[in-house]
N, C-alpha and C positions, 0 to 999 in steps of 0.2 A: 358904535357901540350902542346897543339899546340902552335906555334909561327908564327906570320905573317912574311911573306919573302919578299913579292913584290906585286905591283898591276900593270896590264898590261893595257895599252891603245893603240888603233891603230893609227898610225899618216902617213899622206902622204908624207911629206917633211921633211926627216931625218934632213938635215943641219938646216932647219929653228926652228925645235923642239930641236935640241941639242943646238942652240943659246938661245932660250927662257929660257930653263930649267937652264942652266948655269947661264945667267946673273940675273934671277929671284930668284933662290934657290940654286946656287953653285953646282948644279949636274953635275957631270963628268961622262965620259964611264968607266965603270969597265970591261966591257966586250962587244964585239961586235961579234956575230954570223951569217954568211951570209949563207943562205941556197939558192937553185935553185929559189925558188918561194916567198921567204920573209926573212927579215934579223930581228934579235933580238938585242937590244941595252938595256943594263942594266946600270942604272944610279944611282949613289950614290953620297953623301958629307960625311965629316968628323963627322957630327953631329950625324949620327944612321947607322945601318948595313940593315934598310929596304931599299929595291930597287924600283924604277920606271923602268918598261919594257916597252919599246917602240917596236912595231910591226909593220914592214914597208912591207906592201905587195906589191911586184914590179911590178905587173899589175894594182894597183889602180889607176884609171883616174879620180875619182870623189871625193867630200868630203864625210865621212863618215857621216851617219844618226845617231845621239846621242840618239834618241828616246826620250821617256818620263819616262824612268827608271832610267838613270844616274843621280846623285845628283851631287857631288863634291868630290876632293881630297881636303885634308885640312894639312897645315903646321903649324908649331908653331914657332913663333919668340918672343925675349925678349923685343922688343922697336918697337910696331906696328906704333907710329908716324913716326920714323925715316925710317922704311921699306916702308911705304905708299909714304913718300918723294922721296926715293930712287928709287921706282918702278915708280914714276912720271918722275923723271930726267931721266931714261933710256928708257922712251916713251913706257912703258909696259900697259899703259893706266888702272890703279887700279881705281875700283869704290870706291864711297865714303866710307870713314871710319863710321863704326856703331858700338854701343855698344849694347850687349845682357844683361839684367838683369832680376833676378826673385825673388820676395820677398824682394827687397832691397838689393841683394846681386849681384854684377857686376859678371858675369859667362865668360865673356870677351870681348874684342874688336875685331873687325875683318873688313878685306875688301876683295873682290873677285878680280879675276883676270882671264882672259882667255887666254888659249893658242892658238896658230896657227890653231890647228883643233877644237877649240870651245868648249874645256873641262873647266870648270869651276874650281877654286882653289881658297879655302879660306886660307888666310892668318890670323892667330890667335894671339893673345896675351891673354895668360891664365888670369882670373880673380881671384877672392878671392879664397883662399884654400877650399876644401871641395868638389870639382868636380874632377874628374879624367882627364880631359882634358889635 
């Protein structure tokens, strides 16, 4: 069976992205590979083996166009209210906390945050059992 191992996003400012992802999600550099025209940085934390790959193109001088196809990344947390408050204290500008329910069952509570390059990230606390979230 196939297993997801990483997702890649392109970023302009390596240091700003590293600071954001470490502050927001505890992600740290697992590996950094510098090529002549680009650098790959793989971020992980102790919660999972899935990696976020940052690609930094050395000659990029303008923001990336995220287009209308990108949706969001998602991370799961145990205490959404505490994380929302922490993101506020860290000045990460979390959007308002919301709840998603269907047929009387809370699927989850969540908020979104935006990284330095404009990528949306959903921070989610899973709801009632029965959903694979």
